[in-house]
TORDREN-897527 format. One record per residue (C-alpha): x, y, z; residue in one letter. Coordinates in Angstrom, 3 decimals, decimal comma. Last residue first. Layout:
! TORDREN-897527
PT        xx        yy        zz  migu
PT         X         Y         Z     a
...
! end
This chain:
! TORDREN-897527
PT        xx        yy        zz  migu
PT   -36,453    34,446    46,483     e
PT   -38,682    35,718    43,713     f
PT   -37,104    37,033    40,524     q
PT   -39,350    39,451    38,598     i
PT   -40,021    39,393    34,852     e
PT   -42,731    41,912    33,955     f
PT   -45,025    40,169    31,483     p
PT   -45,425    41,992    28,145     h
PT   -47,489    44,924    26,846     k
PT   -47,482    46,759    30,176     l
PT   -50,691    48,637    31,066     g
PT   -49,744    49,623    34,610     k
PT   -46,829    51,030    36,608     f
PT   -45,840    52,170    40,088     a
PT   -42,763    53,098    42,152     e
PT   -40,029    53,420    39,546     l
PT   -37,060    54,975    41,282     d
PT   -35,358    58,282    40,460     a
PT   -32,216    59,537    42,187     r
PT   -30,666    62,996    42,287     l
PT   -27,306    64,159    43,574     s
PT   -25,882    67,238    45,289     g
PT   -24,855    70,483    43,576     v
PT   -23,348    70,213    40,099     a
PT   -25,430    67,064    39,838     l
PT   -24,445    63,416    40,114     d
PT   -27,376    61,474    38,682     a
PT   -28,758    58,046    39,566     k
PT   -31,642    56,337    37,760     i
PT   -33,586    53,202    38,682     k
PT   -36,276    51,018    37,111     l
PT   -36,852    52,094    33,507     p
PT   -38,871    49,214    32,005     i
PT   -37,385    47,483    28,969     k
PT   -40,745    45,795    28,213     n
PT   -39,341    42,687    26,486     k
PT   -37,165    41,782    29,476     d
PT   -33,804    43,053    30,746     a
PT   -35,419    45,645    33,015     s
PT   -33,750    49,051    32,873     v
PT   -30,942    50,509    35,025     w
PT   -29,540    53,993    34,766     l
PT   -26,317    55,887    35,430     t
PT   -25,725    59,599    34,915     l
PT   -22,759    61,880    35,585     s
PT   -20,659    60,860    32,582     e
PT   -20,242    64,330    31,090     q
PT   -19,501    65,922    34,452     e
PT   -21,254    67,487    37,468     k
PT   -24,571    67,917    35,682     f
PT   -26,781    70,992    36,043     v
PT   -24,664    74,097    35,368     r
PT   -21,864    72,384    33,501     g
PT   -21,348    68,973    31,956     a
PT   -23,410    68,149    28,884     m
PT   -24,712    64,614    29,020     v
PT   -23,447    61,221    27,882     y
PT   -25,827    58,415    28,834     p
PT   -24,518    55,550    30,980     r
PT   -26,350    52,240    30,841     f
PT   -27,074    49,140    32,943     k
PT   -29,340    46,379    31,635     l
PT   -31,386    44,723    34,352     t
PT   -32,425    41,435    35,942     k
PT   -35,014    42,202    38,611     v
PT   -35,225    41,435    42,324     k
PT   -38,547    42,393    43,908     g
PT   -41,291    44,941    43,179     f
PT   -39,899    48,012    44,940     e
PT   -36,552    47,135    43,415     t
PT   -33,472    45,064    44,247     k
PT   -30,945    44,802    41,410     i
PT   -29,593    42,105    39,092     t
PT   -26,886    43,479    36,789     e
PT   -25,973    43,410    33,105     r
PT   -23,298    45,585    31,487     g
PT   -22,122    49,158    31,008     l
PT   -23,824    50,064    27,711     f
PT   -23,003    53,614    26,574     k
PT   -25,607    56,122    25,338     l
PT   -25,017    58,996    22,951     k
PT   -27,472    61,746    21,934     f
PT   -26,518    63,611    18,796     i
PT   -27,629    67,231    18,678     y
PT   -29,945    69,527    16,782     n
PT   -30,981    72,715    18,558     e
PT   -34,053    74,905    18,962     e
PT   -34,595    73,682    22,546     d
PT   -34,579    70,013    21,541     f
PT   -33,990    68,110    18,295     f
PT   -32,534    64,593    18,472     m
PT   -30,457    62,348    16,232     n
PT   -29,607    59,092    18,035     l
PT   -26,416    57,257    18,904     q
PT   -25,793    53,852    20,537     v
PT   -22,464    53,053    22,218     i
PT   -21,081    49,591    22,948     d
PT   -18,907    49,534    26,097     n
PT   -20,188    46,083    27,159     v
PT   -21,822    44,256    24,255     k
PT   -25,326    44,519    22,776     i
PT   -26,701    41,542    20,867     k
PT   -29,917    40,977    22,817     d
PT   -30,289    44,727    23,425     t
PT   -31,258    45,380    19,816     d
PT   -32,388    49,024    19,612     y
PT   -35,427    49,565    17,392     n
PT   -38,648    49,119    19,361     n
PT   -37,640    50,588    22,725     r
PT   -35,538    53,036    20,755     l
PT   -38,578    54,747    19,283     y
PT   -40,341    54,898    22,642     y
PT   -37,618    56,833    24,449     f
PT   -36,824    58,941    21,425     s
PT   -40,462    60,092    21,216     s
PT   -40,054    61,985    24,508     v
PT   -36,926    64,001    23,686     m
PT   -37,866    64,766    20,102     d
PT   -36,665    62,574    17,272     q
PT   -35,044    63,288    13,925     v
PT   -35,504    60,845    11,060     n
PT   -33,038    62,812     8,889     k
PT   -31,385    65,753    10,650     e
PT   -33,213    69,023    11,197     t
PT   -33,318    72,448     9,534     a
PT   -34,923    75,102    11,721     f
PT   -38,051    77,248    11,366     t
PT   -38,924    80,029    13,796     k
PT   -42,218    81,266    15,253     i
PT   -42,124    83,966    17,932     t
PT   -44,628    85,080    20,564     k
PT   -41,992    85,056    23,326     k
PT   -44,246    83,004    25,600     k
PT   -45,815    81,062    22,738     k
PT   -42,489    79,955    21,325     d
PT   -43,618    78,191    18,146     n
PT   -40,754    76,138    16,736     v
PT   -41,237    74,829    13,204     e
PT   -38,936    71,852    12,597     a
PT   -37,592    70,937     9,170     k
PT   -36,335    67,802     7,436     q
PT   -38,589    68,333     4,372     a
PT   -39,893    64,770     4,636     k
PT   -39,907    64,737     8,467     q
PT   -41,871    67,972     8,814     d
PT   -41,931    68,384    12,586     f
PT   -44,164    70,826    14,468     l
PT   -42,692    72,124    17,736     i
PT   -44,725    73,795    20,509     e
PT   -43,118    75,844    23,273     v
PT   -44,478    77,262    26,518     d
PT   -41,604    78,032    28,867     k
PT   -41,517    79,344    32,422     t
PT   -38,895    80,229    35,036     h
PT   -40,913    80,968    38,183     g
PT   -39,208    78,264    40,243     g
PT   -39,512    75,866    37,362     e
PT   -42,728    76,288    35,389     d
PT   -42,725    74,202    32,233     i
PT   -44,822    73,599    29,140     k
PT   -43,136    71,635    26,346     r
PT   -45,089    70,304    23,384     i
PT   -43,891    68,140    20,482     s
PT   -45,660    67,385    17,214     r
PT   -45,203    65,070    14,242     y
PT   -42,734    62,654    15,825     p
PT   -41,214    59,608    14,113     l
PT   -42,034    56,149    15,501     g
PT   -42,412    54,817    11,960     t
PT   -45,592    52,723    12,349     e
PT   -47,363    54,349    15,312     i
PT   -46,415    57,856    14,200     d
PT   -45,439    60,224    17,006     f
PT   -47,327    62,862    19,008     y
PT   -45,179    64,039    21,916     s
PT   -46,002    65,844    25,142     e
PT   -44,002    67,332    28,017     y
PT   -45,470    68,925    31,141     r
PT   -43,521    70,485    33,995     d
PT   -44,513    71,839    37,418     k
PT   -41,554    72,668    39,640     v
PT   -41,581    74,643    42,885     k
PT   -38,275    75,577    44,478     f
PT   -38,179    76,459    48,157     f
PT   -41,702    75,498    49,230     w
PT   -41,685    72,656    46,680     k
PT   -38,674    71,163    48,472     i
PT   -40,634    70,528    51,677     a
PT   -42,862    67,857    50,170     g
PT   -43,411    67,524    46,445     t
PT   -41,943    68,812    43,184     t
PT   -43,614    68,114    39,858     w
PT   -43,057    66,246    36,597     g
PT   -45,468    65,252    33,842     k
PT   -44,988    63,270    30,655     g
PT   -47,766    62,873    28,111     v
PT   -47,414    60,476    25,191     v
PT   -49,774    60,564    22,223     h
PT   -49,242    57,504    20,064     y
PT   -50,236    58,172    16,506     v
PT   -52,483    56,967    13,705     k
PT   -52,385    59,571    10,950     n
PT   -55,185    61,593     9,368     g
PT   -54,274    64,822    11,117     k
PT   -53,723    63,052    14,454     y
PT   -55,718    59,944    15,379     p
PT   -55,348    58,419    18,875     k
PT   -53,364    55,896    20,937     q
PT   -52,541    56,846    24,521     k
PT   -49,256    56,433    26,404     v
PT   -48,562    57,820    29,900     e
PT   -45,319    58,927    31,578     l
PT   -45,195    60,147    35,178     t
PT   -42,816    62,109    37,391     a
PT   -42,664    62,668    41,134     n
PT   -40,928    65,002    43,538     g
PT   -37,921    65,791    45,695     a
PT   -38,037    63,382    48,602     k
PT   -34,911    64,037    50,655     i
PT   -32,896    60,851    51,349     f
PT   -30,266    60,142    48,704     g
PT   -29,036    63,635    47,876     s
PT   -32,424    64,518    46,312     y
PT   -35,141    61,914    45,839     s
PT   -37,491    61,388    42,876     m
PT   -40,354    58,896    42,846     e
PT   -41,344    57,610    39,417     f
PT   -44,748    56,725    37,937     k
PT   -45,155    54,770    34,697     f
PT   -48,190    54,247    32,460     w
PT   -48,944    52,051    29,429     e
PT   -52,521    52,556    28,192     g
PT   -51,938    52,042    24,467     d
PT   -49,030    49,673    23,956     q
PT   -45,354    49,021    24,578     f
PT   -42,479    46,802    23,390     a
PT   -44,015    46,439    19,939     s
PT   -44,101    43,141    18,089     e
PT   -41,872    42,385    15,113     n
PT   -38,655    41,896    17,093     q
PT   -36,165    44,689    17,705     t
PT   -36,807    45,674    21,322     y
PT   -35,461    48,852    22,870     a
PT   -35,320    51,047    25,956     m
PT   -32,158    53,112    26,048     n
PT   -33,513    56,606    26,114     i
PT   -34,771    56,356    29,678     c
PT   -32,176    58,723    30,964     l
PT   -33,368    61,597    28,856     l
PT   -36,962    61,127    30,014     i
PT   -36,384    60,628    33,715     v
PT   -33,648    63,259    33,745     i
PT   -35,997    65,792    32,179     i
PT   -38,526    65,509    35,006     y
PT   -36,707    66,401    38,193     i
PT   -33,814    68,026    36,292     t
PT   -35,765    71,085    35,139     r
PT   -34,003    73,318    37,676     n
PT   -32,777    71,369    40,672     m
! end
């Protein structure tokens, strides 16, 4: 499964958005997801937590994402990942990004410092003991900050089927454009009841992990929170599904349909 258990949750959640004056999230928001492999084998869990704090004289949201394998799968392929982002409360742009992973013995420990004015990213690879500087695009995001930035800046009230949203992102020493296609609206059954959702398809790189470029499908709540509820991924080997199983600290009421 490689780093899929956690990365999918983050990359696939990059569709949350709300364009009114108030934020779609707040200090103390927390999500927990259950991951299953090939539809029935429990693969692991992932969490996302938001905390407000100061960072070098700026007010930021510090988001920590964690992912880990559970059950029988961890005996064959153990995953323990941690992703962090420090991004400005007002602009949503990241100052600092941290990635610490251990995936079946494959490890990374990388810290990125963003200079948004100079459009540069300093990548400190602590495992390789190297520091490199890369040019970035204007208003570049990291993988985690993208999720929260788009929750406040992508207008889902006016979105039409087949519309595509794009975002500049920097990850793994590379700049790339993330694209997300809107598939329509759908009411789905969840752990919490029936929920009206927005359905999306992110474009990913086909190859070692994903079966093809359009291998992912995700559903988010069609309310002010834009909660990630369900994710499906066709992998090169098997499939992966993520379901939201717990949450707390939402800024807005969670709209559930009761029968």
